[in-house]
SEZAVO-96896 format. One record per residue (C-alpha): x, y, z. Coordinates in steps of 0.02 Angstrom, whole numbers, padded with zeros to 5 digits, always signed. Example, Ala and Ser with C-alpha at 12.3 -4.5 7.8 and 13.67 -1.06 7.14 Angstrom:
2
+00615-00225+00390
+00684-00053+00357
***
This chain:
679
+00000+00000+00000
+00058+00175-00042
+00039+00322+00075
-00089+00398-00042
-00195+00242-00033
-00211+00270+00153
-00252+00454+00124
-00389+00409-00001
-00458+00283+00121
-00466+00412+00261
-00547+00546+00155
-00682+00431+00090
-00716+00362+00262
-00753+00540+00318
-00910+00529+00212
-00972+00373+00300
-01145+00384+00379
-01280+00275+00455
-01423+00273+00329
-01542+00217+00464
-01530+00381+00557
-01432+00497+00441
-01437+00567+00266
-01286+00562+00154
-01169+00712+00175
-01172+00837+00034
-00982+00850+00036
-00826+00818+00136
-00740+00980+00185
-00550+00972+00188
-00476+01129+00265
-00289+01163+00251
-00248+01333+00322
-00058+01305+00303
-00078+01240+00123
+00030+01091+00165
-00061+00975+00046
-00083+01094-00100
+00078+01049-00194
+00018+00870-00211
-00159+00909-00268
-00130+00860-00452
-00078+00687-00394
-00215+00672-00262
-00347+00717-00391
-00287+00573-00499
-00335+00455-00357
-00491+00552-00305
-00596+00600-00458
-00729+00668-00338
-00608+00799-00267
-00632+00981-00315
-00530+01130-00255
-00568+01309-00205
-00474+01439-00306
-00472+01539-00466
-00580+01470-00605
-00486+01327-00688
-00616+01195-00729
-00490+01087-00821
-00397+01066-00657
-00559+01049-00555
-00527+01217-00471
-00653+01357-00453
-00733+01486-00338
-00860+01443-00203
-01015+01467-00309
-00941+01355-00444
-00905+01222-00311
-01087+01230-00255
-01144+01204-00434
-01030+01053-00452
-01101+00978-00294
-01276+01009-00359
-01232+00920-00520
-01292+01059-00632
-01133+01086-00733
-01098+00990-00893
-00912+01027-00888
-00882+00924-00732
-00976+00782-00650
-00943+00695-00485
-00931+00506-00512
-01090+00417-00466
-01090+00345-00291
-00952+00461-00229
-00968+00602-00106
-00887+00764-00166
-00730+00814-00072
-00694+01000-00066
-00514+01049-00034
-00499+01222+00042
-00319+01285+00036
-00279+01430+00153
-00443+01404+00245
-00459+01349+00427
-00610+01265+00501
-00643+01414+00612
-00664+01528+00461
-00816+01431+00405
-00892+01407+00577
-00900+01593+00617
-01027+01635+00482
-01043+01817+00529
-00856+01840+00507
-00838+01724+00356
-00755+01807+00205
-00870+01840+00059
-00779+01719-00056
-00814+01579+00068
-00993+01617+00117
-01076+01508-00016
-00989+01359+00065
-01026+01400+00247
-01191+01307+00250
-01103+01147+00197
-01036+01126+00373
-01213+01078+00420
-01250+00968+00269
-01078+00895+00251
-00939+00818+00354
-00763+00866+00396
-00596+00782+00370
-00522+00844+00532
-00382+00788+00646
-00491+00782+00802
-00656+00841+00873
-00578+01009+00912
-00571+01038+00725
-00384+01047+00694
-00331+01025+00513
-00241+00869+00462
-00059+00918+00438
+00052+00802+00337
+00153+00766+00492
+00002+00720+00599
-00064+00607+00462
+00102+00515+00457
+00119+00492+00644
-00059+00472+00711
-00069+00300+00792
-00257+00281+00775
-00308+00337+00602
-00140+00389+00530
+00011+00287+00477
+00093+00279+00650
+00266+00318+00581
+00413+00373+00687
+00452+00548+00620
+00580+00664+00697
+00509+00827+00769
+00656+00940+00727
+00626+01092+00616
+00733+01026+00473
+00628+00869+00458
+00462+00959+00475
+00512+01086+00343
+00564+00957+00215
+00407+00849+00225
+00290+00966+00128
+00426+00989-00004
+00431+00804-00044
+00245+00773-00022
+00207+00710-00198
+00347+00581-00190
+00303+00538-00010
+00124+00497-00060
+00186+00375-00192
+00300+00285-00069
+00258+00113-00002
+00204+00122+00180
+00308-00029+00225
+00464+00060+00162
+00438+00195+00294
+00402+00087+00445
+00523+00015+00571
+00645+00161+00577
+00656+00341+00632
+00626+00457+00485
+00730+00614+00477
+00756+00752+00349
+00881+00651+00247
+00760+00505+00233
+00626+00616+00159
+00749+00702+00043
+00796+00533-00026
+00616+00504-00078
+00635+00640-00208
+00821+00638-00237
+00860+00460-00187
+01004+00473-00310
+01067+00652-00291
+01217+00622-00405
+01104+00564-00546
+00998+00720-00526
+01152+00831-00517
+01219+00758-00679
+01049+00780-00758
+01048+00964-00709
+01227+00990-00768
+01178+00912-00934
+01019+01016-00961
+01003+01152-00827
+00851+01239-00899
+00759+01082-00949
+00787+00998-00782
+00732+01152-00687
+00571+01158-00787
+00531+00977-00740
+00532+01015-00554
+00408+01117-00455
+00473+01249-00336
+00480+01134-00186
+00582+01003-00278
+00699+01135-00346
+00729+01208-00174
+00760+01036-00104
+00881+00997-00246
+00976+01158-00210
+00980+01118-00026
+01046+00942-00060
+01183+01003-00178
+01238+01138-00059
+01247+01019+00089
+01326+00871-00002
+01434+00953-00136
+01466+01127-00067
+01388+01222-00212
+01212+01284-00244
+01148+01257-00423
+01118+01413-00526
+01165+01502-00686
+01312+01583-00598
+01381+01419-00529
+01356+01301-00677
+01534+01323-00743
+01604+01313-00567
+01515+01147-00539
+01579+01079-00705
+01756+01121-00651
+01726+01039-00482
+01668+00880-00569
+01824+00873-00677
+01936+00905-00526
+01847+00762-00437
+01900+00810-00263
+01808+00761-00105
+01624+00720-00136
+01648+00765-00320
+01755+00609-00344
+01597+00503-00340
+01512+00626-00459
+01654+00602-00583
+01643+00413-00566
+01459+00416-00603
+01489+00534-00748
+01612+00409-00822
+01479+00274-00812
+01343+00377-00896
+01436+00503-01005
+01379+00420-01166
+01203+00482-01128
+01253+00658-01071
+01287+00739-01239
+01259+00919-01187
+01369+00897-01035
+01508+00829-01145
+01493+00983-01254
+01495+01097-01102
+01660+01028-01036
+01746+01010-01206
+01843+01174-01191
+01877+01177-01004
+02062+01181-00960
+02142+01127-00796
+02196+01275-00690
+02290+01169-00564
+02452+01084-00618
+02410+00944-00497
+02244+00910-00584
+02211+00743-00666
+02230+00789-00849
+02143+00629-00902
+01978+00706-00846
+01990+00847-00972
+01932+00813-01151
+02037+00959-01213
+02194+00869-01154
+02143+00713-01249
+02113+00819-01404
+02287+00894-01388
+02363+00720-01374
+02267+00665-01527
+02339+00811-01625
+02516+00768-01568
+02489+00587-01619
+02424+00636-01791
+02578+00745-01819
+02691+00602-01767
+02605+00483-01889
+02626+00609-02029
+02813+00615-01993
+02836+00425-02001
+02872+00425-02188
+03038+00512-02160
+03126+00358-02090
+03186+00185-02143
+03063+00041-02134
+03137-00034-01975
+03139+00138-01895
+02958+00168-01946
+02903+00008-01861
+03005+00052-01706
+02932+00227-01700
+02755+00157-01711
+02790+00042-01565
+02862+00186-01463
+02714+00297-01505
+02594+00164-01446
+02688+00142-01282
+02677+00329-01254
+02492+00348-01293
+02429+00180-01231
+02388+00253-01061
+02247+00350-01143
+02155+00188-01178
+02102+00198-00996
+02031+00373-01018
+01846+00405-01034
+01870+00491-01202
+01941+00332-01279
+01784+00236-01231
+01678+00374-01303
+01765+00360-01471
+01853+00528-01455
+02027+00452-01474
+02015+00393-01653
+02200+00411-01692
+02244+00308-01538
+02123+00172-01594
+02205+00174-01765
+02379+00173-01687
+02338+00015-01589
+02300-00075-01753
+02453-00003-01839
+02559-00065-01693
+02493-00241-01722
+02535-00229-01906
+02709-00163-01868
+02744-00303-01744
+02679-00445-01853
+02766-00385-02011
+02935-00353-01930
+02999-00531-01960
+03002-00633-02122
+02856-00752-02146
+02894-00913-02239
+02913-01099-02205
+02963-01265-02281
+02801-01296-02377
+02640-01209-02429
+02546-01312-02301
+02662-01257-02160
+02645-01077-02214
+02457-01098-02211
+02461-01170-02035
+02568-01026-01973
+02453-00902-02059
+02297-00978-01978
+02383-00976-01810
+02460-00801-01811
+02484-00702-01968
+02302-00679-02018
+02306-00546-01882
+02419-00436-01989
+02287-00430-02127
+02148-00405-02000
+02238-00262-01913
+02274-00175-02078
+02090-00183-02126
+02036-00126-01953
+02154+00023-01956
+02076+00081-02118
+01899+00042-02056
+01928+00160-01909
+01982+00300-02026
+01813+00379-02061
+01870+00553-02112
+01959+00575-02280
+02111+00652-02195
+02125+00499-02083
+02104+00381-02229
+02247+00461-02325
+02361+00457-02174
+02322+00276-02129
+02346+00223-02310
+02516+00308-02314
+02573+00221-02154
+02509+00050-02210
+02597+00073-02377
+02758+00087-02276
+02738-00063-02161
+02605-00179-02234
+02622-00177-02423
+02807-00232-02427
+02770-00373-02306
+02621-00434-02407
+02726-00433-02565
+02867-00531-02483
+02750-00660-02406
+02664-00688-02574
+02831-00712-02665
+02880-00838-02531
+02718-00935-02552
+02729-00933-02741
+02907-00999-02733
+02852-01147-02627
+02707-01184-02745
+02823-01176-02895
+02938-01307-02815
+02811-01418-02726
+02646-01390-02815
+02483-01313-02763
+02416-01400-02605
+02236-01381-02662
+02257-01499-02810
+02158-01656-02774
+02098-01592-02605
+01933-01663-02543
+01800-01528-02544
+01776-01492-02360
+01625-01383-02397
+01504-01520-02446
+01597-01680-02402
+01520-01784-02265
+01362-01681-02254
+01217-01740-02150
+01078-01844-02224
+00964-01699-02182
+00962-01536-02086
+01112-01451-02170
+01123-01280-02251
+01278-01242-02353
+01291-01054-02335
+01397-00975-02472
+01475-00804-02435
+01566-00733-02586
+01741-00672-02545
+01746-00721-02361
+01933-00707-02329
+02007-00805-02184
+02035-00653-02072
+01856-00597-02105
+01796-00771-02056
+01887-00746-01890
+01791-00584-01870
+01629-00673-01913
+01670-00809-01786
+01677-00674-01650
+01510-00603-01704
+01430-00775-01694
+01504-00802-01522
+01429-00636-01466
+01261-00709-01520
+01293-00865-01412
+01333-00970-01566
+01485-01083-01566
+01572-01109-01734
+01716-01222-01783
+01834-01136-01904
+01942-01238-02022
+02021-01199-02190
+02034-01270-02365
+02114-01218-02528
+02022-01122-02661
+02004-01195-02835
+02122-01107-02955
+02111-00977-03015
+02038-00895-02860
+01895-00817-02957
+01708-00833-02925
+01671-00918-03092
+01794-01057-03056
+01799-01071-02867
+01616-01050-02822
+01567-01197-02932
+01695-01303-02840
+01611-01282-02671
+01434-01320-02730
+01355-01488-02690
+01345-01526-02877
+01530-01493-02914
+01550-01675-02970
+01434-01642-03117
+01548-01508-03191
+01700-01510-03303
+01810-01390-03401
+01834-01376-03588
+02010-01378-03660
+01971-01232-03774
+01890-01124-03640
+01897-00938-03672
+01856-00892-03493
+01863-00966-03317
+01689-01044-03314
+01664-01232-03302
+01529-01322-03398
+01395-01450-03357
+01470-01616-03409
+01306-01690-03471
+01264-01547-03589
+01428-01450-03612
+01331-01293-03567
+01422-01156-03473
+01382-01171-03289
+01268-01029-03236
+01149-00978-03096
+01010-01064-03192
+01105-01228-03197
+01151-01212-03013
+00968-01200-02960
+00914-01336-03082
+01048-01462-03032
+01025-01428-02846
+00839-01464-02861
+00871-01623-02960
+00984-01687-02823
+00870-01646-02677
+00941-01478-02625
+00832-01327-02588
+00889-01158-02653
+00849-01028-02521
+00821-00848-02572
+00792-00691-02470
+00737-00735-02293
+00664-00904-02344
+00706-01033-02211
+00653-01183-02316
+00618-01356-02248
+00739-01389-02103
+00727-01577-02122
+00808-01571-02293
+00966-01500-02373
+00986-01322-02435
+01103-01202-02523
+01101-01018-02476
+01207-00873-02538
+01213-00697-02467
+01342-00576-02397
+01440-00523-02552
+01608-00459-02492
+01681-00484-02665
+01561-00364-02748
+01589-00239-02608
+01776-00247-02638
+01764-00221-02825
+01649-00072-02798
+01729+00011-02648
+01911-00032-02682
+02016+00058-02550
+01860+00093-02446
+01816-00091-02434
+01865-00103-02248
+01730+00021-02201
+01592-00095-02262
+01650-00266-02202
+01569-00255-02029
+01394-00228-02100
+01409-00377-02218
+01468-00492-02078
+01326-00434-01966
+01204-00481-02104
+01281-00654-02117
+01279-00681-01928
+01097-00629-01916
+01051-00747-02058
+01137-00891-01967
+01031-00853-01813
+00875-00855-01921
+00920-01025-01994
+00956-01103-01825
+00795-01032-01754
+00702-01109-01901
+00765-01281-01848
+00915-01318-01958
+01039-01436-01875
+01196-01372-01956
+01249-01218-02053
+01411-01237-02150
+01482-01071-02211
+01593-01085-02364
+01670-00967-02489
+01753-00968-02657
+01910-00863-02633
+01996-00729-02532
+02075-00572-02602
+02216-00447-02593
+02189-00272-02526
+02328-00144-02531
+02320+00037-02471
+02428+00094-02617
+02359-00012-02761
+02418-00176-02834
+02575-00137-02935
+02557-00167-03122
+02663-00303-03201
+02688-00337-03385
+02618-00489-03473
+02678-00560-03637
+02507-00543-03720
+02542-00652-03875
+02551-00800-03757
+02383-00763-03679
+02210-00823-03728
+02118-00725-03590
+02178-00624-03442
+02109-00534-03291
+02195-00435-03154
+02285-00577-03064
+02282-00723-03187
+02279-00769-03371
+02238-00920-03480
+02388-00965-03588
+02378-01032-03764
+02409-01217-03778
+02593-01261-03759
+02637-01080-03712
+02763-01054-03573
+02814-00906-03466
+02928-00863-03323
+02777-00812-03221
+02707-00934-03092
+02603-01066-03184
+02467-01183-03122
+02333-01292-03200
+02150-01242-03209
+02047-01330-03077
+01918-01394-03203
+02044-01454-03331
+02225-01469-03278
+02280-01467-03460
+02230-01284-03469
+02381-01185-03408
+02362-01025-03308
+02489-00888-03283
+02480-00801-03113
+02535-00623-03077
+02698-00623-02977
+02690-00567-02796
+02549-00443-02768
+02560-00376-02944
+02418-00358-03067
+02407-00368-03257
+02287-00221-03251
+02318-00056-03164
+02219+00045-03039
+02149-00082-02915
+02167-00077-02727
+02065-00238-02719
+02067-00393-02829
+02090-00580-02831
+02119-00729-02944
+02304-00746-02907
+02416-00857-02804
+02432-00798-02624
+02384-00858-02452
+02258-00717-02439
+02172-00769-02601
+02188-00958-02594
+02174-01011-02411
+01987-01006-02380
+01885-01034-02221
+01750-01159-02180
+01640-01121-02029
+01537-01265-01960
+01394-01217-01844
+01288-01351-01762
+01124-01328-01671
+01155-01327-01484
***
């Protein structure tokens, strides 16, 4: 029960009568000479629709002069009606019981109501006619709440100020302890720091939300607990006190750190404040973080003036210097963008500092899956964090210094091993569709899902409480969609490659027709596979093929800006996985066709002896029969007699691309497989 429930009960009981010997009272008269209850009238009226109030004419608020009140009681007004079965209650602020009883001395504005003392009843404290004060109502042991309330002036003064909140308090929460001023203050400002931060954030708006009593109580609380009284002249002073975080303001600062992301105006208000005390904690001042960000940007600009080993060393030193700011509030609020970028650049610098090779392509792949995928991931993440054009140019310049040479060297190393030992993907069992379940499996194709992006996707699935097992397999060569996507479909065994092919597309063995989207859907259906489109969840007791999340198309379109769009594509894929599992599928197996190369300074153009070439793209070419070249050569996946020339290192036969694929590199050829089973 709330306090107001008890008040409503008492007021309505005042209208009780014995119908055997009495007539119903015309009204209950509630006198309140001290106006202690008036501040809570809007709330009380919500609980008592039969309550009307003496005052200036405001019918919408159920307030009016004496003659209007008499008309309401008589039921002759259309604008307001007392609920049927209820006795009207007339609240008389500023009026004592004695004023009505002495009719000859009764003020004119009250005289129309004087006769009601004979036809009505009183809500009075005792037979002597004393008004119910808030304090007496709380403490009266017979008809009140029988609470233990302190009698000191401070407590008695604060009670009317918190009346509205007091009325909505549970009675049980007030019993069993002595109630003092602080206890009643906490009913309104039970979290004074929250209210202080709210006022600091929007002084005018917060002030408008509070009535005068609440505002005065808020000022009193701030002055007593924090040493400053809120006002236009103290707002800046209180902001400075919060940043200094001394004494009771230390807790205010701590709470600000926890909720700053929702206090946008407050963040703006402190953005230009500077510490005036050399002993101040500079980490509390956003202007100091901004200055450090500017220093860091200048240092990154100057990196290009040194040798490669020195550049990497300088990046590491810069990160050690600025890393402390990762503990600052401004870092968590995203106001330390260059520091976030630096953290990724430091990863790239560390991982690319030593040569990356091994004894075989397979051993290089194992080392890449274990460690070196992080170099590619950090490079992409550094660029993804660079939202502004100025940042993008700077990050690209730094990555061109530390990442591009490493990627080129790693790719040359891998190509050398393949030249001597062969491509490890030749004859590999297709992990994508091998050993699939008799039913309940979706093969989920994501075009261009590079291994490091699959690691990122794995984290997103984990955040959605989905466990995934990540393995790898080799792309069909060349690492192009036309060739490699067909190789991971469930109907790959029905395809072949023509010796005289003019492109990289396999054909349907039974008809010699070029394999296309039409043939994919047709052959899948003939072999019992559903082809899911859009948000279709299909029949979970069967087998299905699904394709969405086109990173490859994004790369070709966005080129250097590809990193900025990867997160959204992976979120789409993760959400689709959730949808499939919720629909009842037992396993989702995510596969892809190829990876890709992304360089911040474009793939360098290399020359190709064009008379030897039947067809070429950026990273690979089909050679004429019996043609030979010094470039790395491999056989076409669909017909090993068709010879392919691969661009050396990270080079490209066409100019101008930051993104492309089809060549021979770990990033293009080592592809992920994510297996997700229903929990």
